N, CA, C and O atoms as a GROMACS GRO file, in nm:
protein
  208
    1UNK      N    1   4.090  -4.804  -5.152
    1UNK     CA    2   3.956  -4.849  -5.118
    1UNK      C    3   3.954  -4.993  -5.070
    1UNK      O    4   3.867  -5.031  -4.992
    2UNK      N    5   4.047  -5.072  -5.115
    2UNK     CA    6   4.049  -5.213  -5.078
    2UNK      C    7   4.127  -5.238  -4.950
    2UNK      O    8   4.138  -5.353  -4.906
    3UNK      N    9   4.180  -5.133  -4.889
    3UNK     CA   10   4.264  -5.151  -4.772
    3UNK      C   11   4.193  -5.221  -4.656
    3UNK      O   12   4.250  -5.313  -4.598
    4UNK      N   13   4.071  -5.182  -4.619
    4UNK     CA   14   4.004  -5.253  -4.509
    4UNK      C   15   3.983  -5.401  -4.539
    4UNK      O   16   3.994  -5.485  -4.449
    5UNK      N   17   3.953  -5.433  -4.663
    5UNK     CA   18   3.935  -5.573  -4.700
    5UNK      C   19   4.063  -5.652  -4.688
    5UNK      O   20   4.063  -5.768  -4.645
    6UNK      N   21   4.174  -5.590  -4.726
    6UNK     CA   22   4.304  -5.656  -4.715
    6UNK      C   23   4.340  -5.678  -4.568
    6UNK      O   24   4.393  -5.783  -4.532
    7UNK      N   25   4.310  -5.580  -4.484
    7UNK     CA   26   4.339  -5.594  -4.341
    7UNK      C   27   4.253  -5.702  -4.279
    7UNK      O   28   4.300  -5.779  -4.194
    8UNK      N   29   4.127  -5.710  -4.319
    8UNK     CA   30   4.039  -5.814  -4.267
    8UNK      C   31   4.086  -5.952  -4.312
    8UNK      O   32   4.074  -6.049  -4.236
    9UNK      N   33   4.138  -5.962  -4.433
    9UNK     CA   34   4.190  -6.090  -4.482
    9UNK      C   35   4.311  -6.134  -4.399
    9UNK      O   36   4.326  -6.252  -4.368
   10UNK      N   37   4.396  -6.038  -4.364
   10UNK     CA   38   4.511  -6.070  -4.279
   10UNK      C   39   4.463  -6.119  -4.143
   10UNK      O   40   4.513  -6.219  -4.091
   11UNK      N   41   4.367  -6.049  -4.085
   11UNK     CA   42   4.313  -6.089  -3.955
   11UNK      C   43   4.250  -6.228  -3.961
   11UNK      O   44   4.267  -6.308  -3.870
   12UNK      N   45   4.178  -6.256  -4.069
   12UNK     CA   46   4.115  -6.387  -4.084
   12UNK      C   47   4.220  -6.497  -4.095
   12UNK      O   48   4.207  -6.603  -4.033
   13UNK      N   49   4.324  -6.472  -4.174
   13UNK     CA   50   4.432  -6.572  -4.187
   13UNK      C   51   4.503  -6.593  -4.054
   13UNK      O   52   4.538  -6.706  -4.019
   14UNK      N   53   4.524  -6.485  -3.981
   14UNK     CA   54   4.591  -6.494  -3.851
   14UNK      C   55   4.505  -6.574  -3.753
   14UNK      O   56   4.556  -6.662  -3.683
   15UNK      N   57   4.377  -6.544  -3.748
   15UNK     CA   58   4.286  -6.615  -3.657
   15UNK      C   59   4.271  -6.762  -3.693
   15UNK      O   60   4.251  -6.847  -3.605
   16UNK      N   61   4.282  -6.793  -3.822
   16UNK     CA   62   4.269  -6.932  -3.866
   16UNK      C   63   4.400  -7.010  -3.849
   16UNK      O   64   4.403  -7.131  -3.868
   17UNK      N   65   4.505  -6.940  -3.814
   17UNK     CA   66   4.633  -7.006  -3.795
   17UNK      C   67   4.710  -7.030  -3.924
   17UNK      O   68   4.810  -7.103  -3.925
   18UNK      N   69   4.665  -6.967  -4.032
   18UNK     CA   70   4.733  -6.984  -4.161
   18UNK      C   71   4.866  -6.910  -4.162
   18UNK      O   72   4.964  -6.957  -4.220
   19UNK      N   73   4.869  -6.794  -4.097
   19UNK     CA   74   4.992  -6.717  -4.086
   19UNK      C   75   5.019  -6.686  -3.940
   19UNK      O   76   4.930  -6.696  -3.856
   20UNK      N   77   5.142  -6.651  -3.910
   20UNK     CA   78   5.180  -6.617  -3.774
   20UNK      C   79   5.180  -6.467  -3.751
   20UNK      O   80   5.152  -6.389  -3.842
   21UNK      N   81   5.213  -6.427  -3.629
   21UNK     CA   82   5.217  -6.285  -3.593
   21UNK      C   83   5.316  -6.207  -3.679
   21UNK      O   84   5.287  -6.096  -3.724
   22UNK      N   85   5.433  -6.266  -3.703
   22UNK     CA   86   5.535  -6.197  -3.781
   22UNK      C   87   5.490  -6.173  -3.924
   22UNK      O   88   5.510  -6.065  -3.979
   23UNK      N   89   5.430  -6.275  -3.985
   23UNK     CA   90   5.381  -6.262  -4.122
   23UNK      C   91   5.269  -6.159  -4.129
   23UNK      O   92   5.263  -6.081  -4.224
   24UNK      N   93   5.180  -6.158  -4.030
   24UNK     CA   94   5.071  -6.061  -4.027
   24UNK      C   95   5.126  -5.919  -4.018
   24UNK      O   96   5.079  -5.828  -4.086
   25UNK      N   97   5.227  -5.901  -3.933
   25UNK     CA   98   5.288  -5.768  -3.919
   25UNK      C   99   5.352  -5.724  -4.050
   25UNK      O  100   5.338  -5.609  -4.091
   26UNK      N  101   5.422  -5.816  -4.116
   26UNK     CA  102   5.486  -5.785  -4.244
   26UNK      C  103   5.383  -5.745  -4.348
   26UNK      O  104   5.401  -5.648  -4.421
   27UNK      N  105   5.275  -5.821  -4.355
   27UNK     CA  106   5.170  -5.790  -4.454
   27UNK      C  107   5.104  -5.656  -4.425
   27UNK      O  108   5.074  -5.581  -4.518
   28UNK      N  109   5.082  -5.624  -4.297
   28UNK     CA  110   5.023  -5.495  -4.262
   28UNK      C  111   5.116  -5.380  -4.301
   28UNK      O  112   5.070  -5.276  -4.348
   29UNK      N  113   5.246  -5.400  -4.280
   29UNK     CA  114   5.342  -5.296  -4.318
   29UNK      C  115   5.343  -5.275  -4.469
   29UNK      O  116   5.353  -5.162  -4.516
   30UNK      N  117   5.332  -5.384  -4.546
   30UNK     CA  118   5.327  -5.373  -4.691
   30UNK      C  119   5.202  -5.298  -4.736
   30UNK      O  120   5.209  -5.216  -4.829
   31UNK      N  121   5.090  -5.323  -4.672
   31UNK     CA  122   4.966  -5.253  -4.706
   31UNK      C  123   4.979  -5.105  -4.674
   31UNK      O  124   4.934  -5.020  -4.752
   32UNK      N  125   5.041  -5.072  -4.561
   32UNK     CA  126   5.060  -4.932  -4.524
   32UNK      C  127   5.150  -4.861  -4.625
   32UNK      O  128   5.122  -4.748  -4.664
   33UNK      N  129   5.257  -4.927  -4.668
   33UNK     CA  130   5.346  -4.867  -4.768
   33UNK      C  131   5.273  -4.846  -4.900
   33UNK      O  132   5.290  -4.743  -4.966
   34UNK      N  133   5.193  -4.943  -4.939
   34UNK     CA  134   5.116  -4.932  -5.062
   34UNK      C  135   5.018  -4.816  -5.055
   34UNK      O  136   5.004  -4.740  -5.150
   35UNK      N  137   4.950  -4.803  -4.942
   35UNK     CA  138   4.853  -4.695  -4.925
   35UNK      C  139   4.923  -4.559  -4.927
   35UNK      O  140   4.872  -4.464  -4.987
   36UNK      N  141   5.039  -4.549  -4.863
   36UNK     CA  142   5.115  -4.424  -4.864
   36UNK      C  143   5.158  -4.388  -5.006
   36UNK      O  144   5.151  -4.272  -5.046
   37UNK      N  145   5.204  -4.488  -5.080
   37UNK     CA  146   5.249  -4.464  -5.217
   37UNK      C  147   5.134  -4.410  -5.303
   37UNK      O  148   5.149  -4.308  -5.370
   38UNK      N  149   5.020  -4.480  -5.300
   38UNK     CA  150   4.909  -4.437  -5.383
   38UNK      C  151   4.852  -4.302  -5.338
   38UNK      O  152   4.806  -4.224  -5.420
   39UNK      N  153   4.856  -4.275  -5.209
   39UNK     CA  154   4.815  -4.145  -5.160
   39UNK      C  155   4.906  -4.035  -5.211
   39UNK      O  156   4.859  -3.927  -5.248
   40UNK      N  157   5.036  -4.062  -5.212
   40UNK     CA  158   5.132  -3.964  -5.264
   40UNK      C  159   5.113  -3.942  -5.413
   40UNK      O  160   5.119  -3.828  -5.460
   41UNK      N  161   5.089  -4.049  -5.487
   41UNK     CA  162   5.069  -4.036  -5.631
   41UNK      C  163   4.941  -3.958  -5.661
   41UNK      O  164   4.936  -3.883  -5.758
   42UNK      N  165   4.839  -3.976  -5.580
   42UNK     CA  166   4.715  -3.901  -5.598
   42UNK      C  167   4.741  -3.753  -5.578
   42UNK      O  168   4.694  -3.670  -5.655
   43UNK      N  169   4.816  -3.720  -5.472
   43UNK     CA  170   4.849  -3.581  -5.447
   43UNK      C  171   4.935  -3.522  -5.557
   43UNK      O  172   4.915  -3.406  -5.596
   44UNK      N  173   5.029  -3.599  -5.608
   44UNK     CA  174   5.116  -3.550  -5.715
   44UNK      C  175   5.037  -3.526  -5.843
   44UNK      O  176   5.059  -3.427  -5.912
   45UNK      N  177   4.944  -3.616  -5.874
   45UNK     CA  178   4.866  -3.597  -5.996
   45UNK      C  179   4.774  -3.476  -5.985
   45UNK      O  180   4.753  -3.405  -6.083
   46UNK      N  181   4.721  -3.451  -5.866
   46UNK     CA  182   4.639  -3.330  -5.847
   46UNK      C  183   4.724  -3.205  -5.860
   46UNK      O  184   4.678  -3.105  -5.916
   47UNK      N  185   4.847  -3.210  -5.810
   47UNK     CA  186   4.937  -3.096  -5.820
   47UNK      C  187   4.969  -3.067  -5.967
   47UNK      O  188   4.968  -2.951  -6.009
   48UNK      N  189   4.997  -3.172  -6.044
   48UNK     CA  190   5.032  -3.155  -6.184
   48UNK      C  191   4.913  -3.100  -6.262
   48UNK      O  192   4.930  -3.016  -6.350
   49UNK      N  193   4.793  -3.146  -6.231
   49UNK     CA  194   4.673  -3.098  -6.299
   49UNK      C  195   4.635  -2.957  -6.254
   49UNK      O  196   4.560  -2.888  -6.323
   50UNK      N  197   4.685  -2.915  -6.139
   50UNK     CA  198   4.651  -2.784  -6.087
   50UNK      C  199   4.528  -2.784  -5.998
   50UNK      O  200   4.472  -2.679  -5.971
   51UNK      N  201   4.487  -2.902  -5.952
   51UNK     CA  202   4.370  -2.912  -5.864
   51UNK      C  203   4.405  -2.886  -5.719
   51UNK      O  204   4.316  -2.864  -5.637
   52UNK      N  205   4.533  -2.889  -5.685
   52UNK     CA  206   4.573  -2.875  -5.545
   52UNK      C  207   4.579  -2.729  -5.505
   52UNK      O  208   4.612  -2.698  -5.390
   0.00000   0.00000   0.00000
């Protein structure tokens, strides 16, 4: 749920010159990995509960 806010924070830091393009790309990749992980865990927990 916080993913759009995290992406906007990266964009704001990039626009303000606090971080560079490389750092912004790295942070976006970390957010994507985090979202994939939590999405997978949600699916796994539904499978274990029998909701899937």
